[in-house]
C-alpha positions as a LaTeX table, in Angstrom:
\begin{tabular}{lrrr}
\hline
Residue & $x$ (\AA) & $y$ (\AA) & $z$ (\AA) \\
\hline
Met1 & 84.42 & 54.90 & 27.16 \\
Ser2 & 81.25 & 53.88 & 25.40 \\
Ile3 & 81.33 & 51.26 & 22.60 \\
Asp4 & 79.84 & 52.20 & 19.29 \\
Pro5 & 76.85 & 49.75 & 18.78 \\
Arg6 & 77.42 & 50.01 & 15.07 \\
Leu7 & 80.58 & 47.99 & 15.21 \\
Ala8 & 78.75 & 44.79 & 16.11 \\
Val9 & 76.16 & 45.51 & 13.35 \\
Ile10 & 78.98 & 45.89 & 10.75 \\
Asp11 & 80.36 & 42.47 & 11.63 \\
Lys12 & 76.98 & 40.88 & 11.01 \\
Arg13 & 76.44 & 42.64 & 7.67 \\
Phe14 & 79.53 & 40.73 & 6.26 \\
Lys15 & 78.77 & 37.42 & 7.96 \\
Asp16 & 77.51 & 35.70 & 4.89 \\
Val17 & 79.92 & 37.40 & 2.48 \\
Glu18 & 82.77 & 35.05 & 1.51 \\
Arg19 & 85.35 & 37.63 & 0.50 \\
Val20 & 85.91 & 41.36 & 0.71 \\
Leu21 & 88.39 & 42.75 & $-1.79$ \\
Val22 & 89.53 & 46.34 & $-0.81$ \\
Ile23 & 91.02 & 48.17 & $-3.80$ \\
Ala24 & 93.44 & 50.75 & $-2.53$ \\
Ser25 & 96.34 & 52.97 & $-3.53$ \\
Leu26 & 98.42 & 55.66 & $-1.76$ \\
Lys27 & 98.53 & 57.79 & $-4.90$ \\
Gly28 & 95.52 & 59.08 & $-6.83$ \\
Gly29 & 95.24 & 58.82 & $-10.65$ \\
Val30 & 96.35 & 55.19 & $-10.85$ \\
Gly31 & 93.02 & 53.87 & $-11.95$ \\
Lys32 & 91.81 & 52.33 & $-8.70$ \\
Thr33 & 88.16 & 52.94 & $-9.48$ \\
Leu34 & 88.51 & 51.38 & $-13.00$ \\
Val35 & 90.07 & 48.29 & $-11.44$ \\
Ser36 & 87.34 & 48.03 & $-8.82$ \\
Val37 & 84.61 & 48.18 & $-11.38$ \\
Leu38 & 86.37 & 45.83 & $-13.84$ \\
Leu39 & 86.92 & 43.26 & $-11.22$ \\
Ala40 & 83.24 & 43.49 & $-9.97$ \\
Leu41 & 81.88 & 43.14 & $-13.53$ \\
Lys42 & 84.14 & 40.16 & $-14.38$ \\
Leu43 & 83.17 & 38.46 & $-11.13$ \\
Lys44 & 79.58 & 38.84 & $-12.02$ \\
Asp45 & 80.19 & 37.30 & $-15.49$ \\
Leu46 & 81.91 & 34.36 & $-13.81$ \\
Gly47 & 78.75 & 33.66 & $-11.84$ \\
Tyr48 & 79.55 & 35.20 & $-8.51$ \\
Arg49 & 76.98 & 37.32 & $-6.70$ \\
Val50 & 78.88 & 40.56 & $-6.35$ \\
Gly51 & 78.59 & 43.78 & $-4.34$ \\
Leu52 & 80.45 & 47.03 & $-5.14$ \\
Leu53 & 80.97 & 49.51 & $-2.35$ \\
Asp54 & 82.24 & 53.05 & $-3.23$ \\
Leu55 & 83.85 & 54.40 & 0.00 \\
Asp56 & 85.12 & 57.61 & $-1.58$ \\
Phe57 & 82.89 & 60.20 & 0.01 \\
Thr58 & 84.51 & 63.34 & $-1.52$ \\
Asn59 & 84.69 & 62.14 & $-4.99$ \\
Pro60 & 82.58 & 59.00 & $-5.64$ \\
Ser61 & 82.97 & 57.85 & $-9.17$ \\
Cys62 & 82.00 & 54.13 & $-9.59$ \\
His63 & 78.44 & 55.16 & $-10.47$ \\
Thr64 & 79.89 & 57.31 & $-13.33$ \\
Leu65 & 81.73 & 54.33 & $-14.79$ \\
Leu66 & 78.62 & 52.08 & $-14.34$ \\
Asn67 & 76.45 & 54.83 & $-15.81$ \\
Ala68 & 74.31 & 54.17 & $-12.70$ \\
Ser69 & 71.17 & 56.40 & $-12.05$ \\
Val70 & 71.88 & 57.10 & $-8.39$ \\
Glu71 & 69.04 & 59.65 & $-8.36$ \\
Lys72 & 66.37 & 57.02 & $-9.48$ \\
Asn73 & 67.76 & 53.65 & $-8.48$ \\
Lys74 & 67.99 & 53.98 & $-4.68$ \\
Pro75 & 68.73 & 51.36 & $-1.93$ \\
Val76 & 65.57 & 49.63 & $-0.66$ \\
Glu77 & 64.82 & 49.63 & 3.13 \\
Asp78 & 64.63 & 46.09 & 4.43 \\
Lys79 & 66.08 & 45.48 & 7.84 \\
Gly80 & 68.76 & 47.83 & 6.78 \\
Leu81 & 69.41 & 49.26 & 3.25 \\
Val82 & 69.69 & 46.73 & 0.46 \\
Pro83 & 71.84 & 48.06 & $-2.42$ \\
Pro84 & 70.13 & 48.32 & $-5.78$ \\
Leu85 & 71.30 & 46.22 & $-8.79$ \\
Glu86 & 73.30 & 47.96 & $-11.43$ \\
Arg87 & 74.40 & 45.74 & $-14.31$ \\
Gly88 & 73.77 & 42.79 & $-12.08$ \\
Ile89 & 75.88 & 44.04 & $-9.28$ \\
Arg90 & 74.58 & 45.21 & $-5.86$ \\
Phe91 & 75.94 & 48.77 & $-5.75$ \\
Met92 & 76.24 & 51.05 & $-2.66$ \\
Ser93 & 77.61 & 54.66 & $-2.74$ \\
Ile94 & 77.28 & 57.85 & $-0.83$ \\
Ala95 & 76.11 & 59.20 & $-4.23$ \\
His96 & 72.80 & 57.53 & $-3.62$ \\
Phe97 & 72.15 & 59.95 & $-0.80$ \\
Val98 & 73.64 & 63.14 & $-2.07$ \\
Asp99 & 73.25 & 62.62 & $-5.80$ \\
Asn100 & 76.07 & 64.52 & $-7.48$ \\
Ala101 & 76.34 & 67.22 & $-4.84$ \\
Pro102 & 79.74 & 67.67 & $-3.19$ \\
Leu103 & 80.03 & 66.34 & 0.39 \\
Ala104 & 82.32 & 68.39 & 2.59 \\
Leu105 & 83.12 & 66.20 & 5.56 \\
Arg106 & 86.09 & 66.42 & 7.97 \\
Gly107 & 87.56 & 64.42 & 10.91 \\
His108 & 84.98 & 62.52 & 12.99 \\
His109 & 82.25 & 63.35 & 10.65 \\
Ile110 & 83.89 & 61.34 & 7.98 \\
Asp111 & 84.45 & 58.40 & 10.48 \\
Ser112 & 80.79 & 58.56 & 11.57 \\
Val113 & 79.40 & 58.49 & 7.99 \\
Phe114 & 81.82 & 55.75 & 7.12 \\
Lys115 & 80.62 & 53.49 & 9.99 \\
Glu116 & 76.99 & 54.46 & 9.36 \\
Leu117 & 77.25 & 53.31 & 5.67 \\
Leu118 & 78.87 & 50.00 & 6.63 \\
Ala119 & 76.25 & 49.45 & 9.38 \\
Ile120 & 73.12 & 50.21 & 7.34 \\
Thr121 & 74.07 & 48.33 & 4.18 \\
Arg122 & 72.68 & 44.84 & 4.00 \\
Trp123 & 74.48 & 42.59 & 1.50 \\
Ile124 & 71.82 & 40.00 & 0.69 \\
Asp125 & 72.75 & 37.13 & $-1.61$ \\
Thr126 & 76.37 & 38.42 & $-2.07$ \\
Asp127 & 79.48 & 36.24 & $-2.37$ \\
Val128 & 82.14 & 38.86 & $-2.91$ \\
Val129 & 82.14 & 42.51 & $-2.09$ \\
Val130 & 84.57 & 44.79 & $-4.04$ \\
Val131 & 85.35 & 48.00 & $-2.03$ \\
Asp132 & 86.70 & 51.06 & $-3.87$ \\
Ser133 & 88.51 & 52.86 & $-1.09$ \\
Pro134 & 89.36 & 56.58 & $-1.15$ \\
Pro135 & 92.75 & 57.48 & $-2.57$ \\
Gly136 & 95.51 & 57.47 & 0.02 \\
Leu137 & 95.46 & 55.54 & 3.33 \\
Ser138 & 93.20 & 57.73 & 5.26 \\
Asp139 & 91.53 & 56.72 & 8.59 \\
Glu140 & 88.55 & 55.32 & 6.85 \\
Ala141 & 90.62 & 53.30 & 4.40 \\
Leu142 & 92.70 & 51.74 & 7.34 \\
Asn143 & 89.62 & 51.30 & 9.43 \\
Val144 & 88.25 & 48.89 & 6.77 \\
Ala145 & 90.76 & 46.38 & 7.91 \\
Gly146 & 89.54 & 46.54 & 11.56 \\
Leu147 & 85.88 & 46.80 & 10.91 \\
Ile148 & 85.54 & 44.20 & 8.11 \\
Lys149 & 87.34 & 41.13 & 9.38 \\
Lys150 & 87.39 & 39.44 & 5.94 \\
Ser151 & 88.94 & 42.42 & 4.15 \\
Glu152 & 92.01 & 41.71 & 1.88 \\
Phe153 & 93.74 & 44.67 & 0.35 \\
Ile154 & 94.72 & 44.86 & $-3.31$ \\
Leu155 & 97.06 & 47.74 & $-4.07$ \\
Val156 & 96.96 & 49.34 & $-7.42$ \\
Thr157 & 99.94 & 51.10 & $-8.91$ \\
Thr158 & 101.18 & 52.29 & $-12.34$ \\
Pro159 & 104.71 & 51.85 & $-13.68$ \\
Ser160 & 105.77 & 55.42 & $-12.96$ \\
Lys161 & 108.53 & 56.08 & $-10.48$ \\
Leu162 & 106.30 & 58.16 & $-8.20$ \\
Ser163 & 103.57 & 55.54 & $-8.14$ \\
Val164 & 106.10 & 52.75 & $-7.40$ \\
Leu165 & 107.44 & 54.83 & $-4.41$ \\
Ser166 & 103.94 & 55.32 & $-3.15$ \\
Leu167 & 103.33 & 51.58 & $-3.50$ \\
Glu168 & 106.37 & 50.97 & $-1.33$ \\
Arg169 & 105.20 & 53.32 & 1.38 \\
Ala170 & 101.67 & 51.86 & 1.25 \\
Leu171 & 103.05 & 48.33 & 1.85 \\
Gly172 & 105.08 & 49.53 & 4.76 \\
Val173 & 102.04 & 51.16 & 6.32 \\
Leu174 & 99.86 & 48.15 & 5.90 \\
Lys175 & 102.36 & 45.65 & 7.18 \\
Gly176 & 100.93 & 44.26 & 10.36 \\
Ile177 & 97.67 & 46.18 & 10.01 \\
Ala178 & 95.90 & 44.56 & 7.10 \\
Ser179 & 95.98 & 41.46 & 4.95 \\
Val180 & 97.44 & 42.36 & 1.54 \\
Ser181 & 96.49 & 39.95 & $-1.24$ \\
Gly182 & 98.82 & 41.50 & $-3.81$ \\
Ile183 & 99.49 & 44.15 & $-6.38$ \\
Val184 & 97.70 & 45.09 & $-9.58$ \\
Glu185 & 99.77 & 47.17 & $-12.09$ \\
Asn186 & 97.70 & 49.41 & $-14.30$ \\
Met187 & 98.42 & 51.52 & $-17.39$ \\
Cys188 & 101.26 & 49.13 & $-18.56$ \\
Lys189 & 102.62 & 49.47 & $-22.10$ \\
Gly190 & 104.07 & 46.03 & $-22.38$ \\
Gly191 & 103.68 & 43.90 & $-19.21$ \\
Glu192 & 105.00 & 44.25 & $-15.72$ \\
Ser193 & 107.73 & 46.68 & $-14.84$ \\
Gln194 & 110.88 & 45.85 & $-13.03$ \\
Gly195 & 110.26 & 48.57 & $-10.36$ \\
Val196 & 106.98 & 46.96 & $-9.26$ \\
Arg197 & 108.54 & 43.59 & $-9.35$ \\
Arg198 & 111.28 & 44.71 & $-7.09$ \\
Ile199 & 108.74 & 46.03 & $-4.49$ \\
Val200 & 106.77 & 42.76 & $-4.72$ \\
Gln201 & 109.87 & 40.80 & $-3.96$ \\
Lys202 & 111.05 & 43.10 & $-1.09$ \\
Phe203 & 107.68 & 42.80 & 0.74 \\
Asn204 & 107.20 & 39.18 & $-0.18$ \\
Thr205 & 103.74 & 39.95 & $-1.61$ \\
Arg206 & 102.15 & 38.72 & $-4.82$ \\
Tyr207 & 102.12 & 40.34 & $-8.26$ \\
Leu208 & 98.48 & 39.66 & $-9.27$ \\
Gly209 & 98.63 & 40.90 & $-12.79$ \\
Trp210 & 98.59 & 43.99 & $-15.03$ \\
Leu211 & 96.24 & 46.03 & $-17.20$ \\
Pro212 & 97.24 & 47.70 & $-20.40$ \\
Leu213 & 97.36 & 51.40 & $-21.08$ \\
Ile214 & 94.40 & 52.16 & $-23.44$ \\
Glu215 & 94.49 & 55.49 & $-25.30$ \\
Gly216 & 91.31 & 57.52 & $-25.11$ \\
Leu217 & 89.79 & 55.22 & $-22.42$ \\
Asp218 & 87.32 & 57.82 & $-21.11$ \\
Glu219 & 85.87 & 58.38 & $-24.59$ \\
Lys220 & 85.63 & 54.66 & $-25.13$ \\
Val221 & 83.74 & 54.17 & $-21.86$ \\
Glu222 & 81.44 & 57.04 & $-22.73$ \\
Ser223 & 80.68 & 55.63 & $-26.33$ \\
Met224 & 80.71 & 51.88 & $-25.61$ \\
Gly225 & 79.84 & 51.45 & $-22.04$ \\
Ile226 & 82.05 & 49.93 & $-19.34$ \\
Glu227 & 80.94 & 46.27 & $-20.10$ \\
Glu228 & 81.92 & 46.52 & $-23.76$ \\
Val229 & 85.29 & 48.14 & $-22.75$ \\
Leu230 & 85.84 & 45.30 & $-20.41$ \\
Arg231 & 85.10 & 42.73 & $-23.21$ \\
Arg232 & 87.26 & 44.39 & $-25.82$ \\
Phe233 & 90.26 & 45.63 & $-23.92$ \\
Phe234 & 90.57 & 44.09 & $-20.46$ \\
Glu235 & 88.78 & 40.79 & $-20.19$ \\
Gly236 & 91.71 & 38.36 & $-20.29$ \\
Tyr237 & 93.87 & 40.58 & $-18.07$ \\
Val238 & 91.10 & 40.93 & $-15.46$ \\
Gln239 & 90.38 & 37.17 & $-15.48$ \\
Ser240 & 94.01 & 36.57 & $-14.94$ \\
Ile241 & 94.04 & 38.71 & $-11.89$ \\
Leu242 & 91.03 & 37.01 & $-10.51$ \\
Met243 & 92.61 & 33.56 & $-11.06$ \\
Ser244 & 95.64 & 34.82 & $-9.07$ \\
Leu245 & 93.21 & 35.58 & $-6.31$ \\
Gly246 & 91.68 & 32.03 & $-6.46$ \\
Leu247 & 88.38 & 33.42 & $-7.99$ \\
\hline
\end{tabular}
């Protein structure tokens, strides 16, 4: 059986990156992309050189939150593809290559595109890469753990019963496969929930922090921009999460 030469290249691409934070969830609709973007922006504000990698191929949306012009601000070819800067963050997404057109991929085609994107992306001058993984624990999401040796998973949940059940299943799946740094609870009305705390204790993982439920968030992002939304509504919460991560 032949060895995919891209695997060795992927390892080299992340050699000088100190940490790779993989934001994941088994259930969609929990705000995983929001958490990814907020963490990346706050890390940048704290002085880290930050990369943001959107690995959702069917519905990439980090560029929408960043209001990034993926049609105009493209990766630059230089011994690979160097992600362009968006709001001071090196940002890479499949959206750079397909603009806003849907990308219909299945099976081994997804796996091939996934490996290709990791292999061609050159993270220059980058301390931390935040990865927005696709919803669910698909093959490509799980493959991150094997392909990027420094990857540490951060699972996002909400206080809802269904989301907490999904969190429990996700931790069960990841046990022994990936390094899990902890849990972020999103859309909270008044702090952490007992359901999530119970799961954290059961799996002996860490509760990294929580983010509040903000009514009309989409409209606020549209009118203010994501950086102002971070400053007004989330800054202290996000900084607390990063402190829990030692950042």
